[in-house]
Each structure stands twice: as structure tokens, then as C-alpha cells.
C-alpha positions in Angstrom: 75.1 115.7 89.3 73.6 117.4 86.2 70.5 119.7 88.4 69.1 122.9 87.3 69.7 125.3 90.1 69.1 128.9 90.9 72.5 129.8 90.2 73.3 131.3 86.9 75.5 130.0 84.0 76.8 126.4 83.8 79.8 125.2 85.7 81.3 121.6 86.9 82.2 120.2 90.4 84.6 117.8 91.0 84.3 114.7 89.2 82.8 111.5 91.0 83.7 107.8 90.0 80.5 108.5 87.5 81.6 111.3 86.1 81.3 115.2 86.6 78.6 116.6 88.8 77.6 119.5 86.3 74.9 122.1 86.9 73.3 124.8 84.7 70.5 126.9 84.7 69.5 130.3 84.8 67.7 132.2 87.3 65.1 131.4 87.9 64.8 128.0 86.6 63.5 127.9 83.1 62.0 125.1 80.8 65.4 126.0 78.9 67.6 125.3 81.9 65.5 121.9 82.5 66.3 120.6 78.7 69.9 122.0 78.7 70.3 119.6 82.2 68.8 117.1 80.2 70.9 117.1 77.2 73.8 117.6 79.1 73.6 114.4 80.8 72.4 112.6 77.6 75.6 113.9 76.3 78.3 113.5 79.0 78.8 111.5 81.9 77.3 112.5 85.0 76.5 110.9 88.4 73.0 111.7 88.3 70.0 114.1 86.9 67.6 116.0 89.1 64.5 117.4 87.4 61.7 119.9 89.0 58.6 119.9 87.0 59.7 118.8 83.4 57.6 119.1 80.5 57.6 116.1 78.1 58.2 118.4 75.1 57.9 122.6 73.3 55.7 121.1 71.1 53.5 119.5 73.9 53.4 122.7 76.0 52.1 124.6 72.6 49.4 122.0 72.4 48.4 122.6 75.9 48.4 126.3 76.4 47.8 127.3 72.7 45.4 124.8 71.4 44.9 127.1 68.0 47.9 126.9 65.8 50.3 125.3 68.1 52.8 124.1 65.0 52.9 128.1 63.5 53.6 129.2 67.3 56.4 127.0 67.9 60.1 127.4 66.6 61.5 125.4 69.7 62.6 122.0 69.4 62.8 121.2 73.2 61.8 117.7 73.6 62.7 115.9 77.4 60.9 113.2 76.9 62.8 112.0 73.9 66.2 113.2 75.1 66.2 111.7 78.5 65.8 108.2 76.8 69.9 108.9 76.2 70.4 109.8 79.8 72.6 107.0 81.3 72.4 108.0 85.0 69.8 107.9 87.5 66.9 110.5 87.5 65.3 111.6 90.4 62.2 113.7 89.4 60.2 116.3 91.4 56.8 116.9 90.4 53.8 119.2 91.7 50.3 117.4 91.5 48.8 120.8 91.2 51.0 122.2 88.4 48.9 123.6 86.0 51.7 124.7 83.7 53.0 121.4 83.1 50.8 118.6 84.6 52.2 115.9 86.7 51.4 113.7 83.5 54.3 115.2 82.0 56.7 114.8 84.7 55.8 111.0 85.2 56.3 110.6 81.5 59.5 111.9 81.4 60.7 109.7 84.3 59.2 107.1 82.4 61.3 107.5 79.0 64.6 107.3 81.0 66.3 104.3 80.4 67.7 103.8 83.9 66.8 103.8 87.4 64.3 106.9 87.7 62.0 108.0 90.7 59.3 110.7 90.2 58.2 112.3 93.4 54.9 113.8 93.5 54.5 116.5 96.0 50.9 117.0 96.7 49.4 120.3 96.5 52.7 121.8 94.8 52.2 123.9 91.6 54.9 124.4 89.1 57.4 126.6 91.2 57.1 125.6 94.6 58.1 122.0 95.0 60.7 122.3 96.9 58.8 124.7 99.6 55.9 122.9 99.9 58.1 119.9 100.0 59.9 120.4 102.8 61.6 117.7 104.1 60.5 114.8 101.7 61.9 116.9 99.1 65.4 117.8 101.1 65.7 114.3 102.1 65.2 112.6 98.9 67.8 114.9 97.4 70.6 114.2 100.0 70.1 110.4 99.5 70.1 110.5 95.9 73.3 113.1 95.8 74.9 110.7 98.7 73.9 107.6 96.6 75.7 109.4 93.4 78.9 110.2 95.0 80.0 107.0 96.5 82.7 105.0 95.0 
């Protein structure tokens, strides 16, 4: 399961019938960690991909937050919306409806761009980094159902 987590550094768990379960991130979750997870799932067989509050691209983020000269400020080429088109596993996206950093529309676009089964779970009232806390049991139940489905033969 490729997933951004709060543990540092990439590591892989045991394999499932659909591929290895991989975790990659830094502490705390960062935009780069989400891009690494999407990049990994696009190039390696994984059982599933869980994203929290993903942005569409670094360019879109620059346009949103730095309206003057975003191209001059931006040298990163992180593009989750394009990259996720190569992902061949189920995708679960959590996004807060009150996210002001990466608006929920970005999460919708990332989920819609996935070629396989993808689900967007909108967490009412959650911001960018609190979908887990605000989502409570709904969040945890969705994760468990997704993980259990991914590890079954």
C-alpha cells in the first residue's frame, strides 16, 4: 500500500497478491511526500494508494498562492494530476472541505484523473492537515476497509 505516513523514510512491507505495500514520507506529511507516493505507485506494483489532501501540481499551487510571477518562483515539477494517470491500483483520497492550502477541488481533480477505481472522501470542516482528527471513525473505517480489500487474494 503506497501511502504517505508520519514515519520517516521509505520502507516496504510484505507483498500482497497485487504487489508490495510501500510507505514513503517525511515527518510531518509534506507535499513532496505525496508526490513521492504517487510517483512510486505509478512505477511499481502496489496494492493501493491513499492520499491525504493532495495538490494537483506545484504549478497550480504557485498560481494559487503566489499570483504574481508564479513561473519565476517555481522550479519544482511536481504534478500529481498528470502522474496519477499512470497508477494502476485503487486510490483513496481524503480531503478537507475547509482546506485553504490545497483546496478540495485539487483532491477531486487528482481522484478523477486516476485510471482505476478511485474514491474521494470529503471530510466536512477539515483543513489541510487534520483530516484524520476531524474525520474520526469515518476516516479510520474507510482506511481499514481499503487496506483489507487490498490484501485479500
